[in-house]
C-alpha positions in Angstrom: -8.1 5.5 6.8 -4.6 5.8 5.4 -1.6 3.5 5.2 2.1 4.7 5.4 3.8 2.7 2.8 7.3 4.1 3.4 9.5 6.6 1.6 7.1 9.4 2.5 4.1 7.9 0.7 0.7 7.6 2.3 -2.3 6.1 0.5 -5.9 5.6 1.3 -6.5 2.1 2.5 -9.7 1.8 0.4 -7.8 2.6 -2.8 -5.5 -0.5 -2.5 -6.3 -3.2 -5.0 -3.3 -5.5 -4.3 -0.1 -5.8 -2.4 2.4 -7.9 -4.3 6.0 -9.0 -3.6 8.3 -7.1 -6.0 10.0 -10.3 -7.2 6.7 -11.7 -8.5 6.4 -8.9 -11.1 9.2 -10.4 -13.3 7.6 -13.8 -13.1 4.5 -12.7 -14.9 4.3 -11.3 -18.4 1.0 -9.5 -17.7 2.4 -7.9 -14.6 5.5 -6.7 -16.4 3.3 -5.2 -19.1 1.2 -3.4 -16.6 4.2 -2.0 -14.7 5.8 -0.8 -18.0 2.5 0.8 -19.2 2.2 2.6 -15.8 5.8 3.7 -16.1 5.2 5.2 -19.5 2.2 7.1 -18.1 4.4 8.4 -15.3 2.0 6.8 -12.7 4.7 4.8 -10.9 5.8 6.2 -7.6 8.5 5.1 -5.3 12.2 3.9 -5.2 13.5 1.5 -7.8 16.3 0.6 -5.5 15.7 -1.9 -2.7 12.0 -2.3 -3.6 10.3 -5.1 -1.7 6.7 -4.7 -2.5 4.3 -3.2 -5.0 1.0 -1.6 -4.0 -1.5 -1.4 -6.8 -4.3 1.1 -6.7 -6.8 2.1 -9.4 -4.7 4.9 -10.9 -1.2 4.5 -9.5 1.4 1.8 -8.7 3.6 2.4 -5.7 6.9 0.8 -5.0 7.8 0.4 -1.4 11.0 -0.6 0.5 8.7 -2.2 3.2 7.9 -5.9 2.9 4.5 -7.3 2.0 4.0 -8.7 5.5 4.8 -5.3 7.1 2.2 -3.5 4.8 -0.3 -6.2 5.5 0.1 -5.7 9.3 -0.3 -1.9 8.8 -3.4 -2.5 6.7 -4.9 -4.9 9.2 -4.2 -2.6 12.1 -6.2 0.1 10.3 -9.0 -2.4 9.9 -8.9 -3.3 13.5 -8.8 0.4 14.6 -11.8 1.3 12.5 -13.8 -1.4 14.1 -13.2 -0.2 17.7 -15.9 1.5 19.6 -15.3 5.2 20.3 -15.6 5.7 24.2 -13.9 9.1 24.2 -17.1 10.9 25.3 -17.5 8.5 28.3 -13.9 9.1 29.3 -14.3 12.9 29.3 -17.5 12.6 31.4 -15.7 10.6 34.2 
């Protein structure tokens, strides 16, 4: 499944390693180093203005203007949808 993370970016839900509040990046030296290294490799995508959250995947870091809670809801909706049974064949037969 996919998650729309705002700003025209859509990522595969299985690629998400972490969703972090943007303000926590500056409170951790390790996180700052990781973001700076990713920037140098040109693997940082998204707006640098009004950033609220950071999505970390294996290869790319995405900045998003959506909040962590909004992204979490979207990710959990996908999880819920994927667990639903498919009754489309039964509806068509009726």
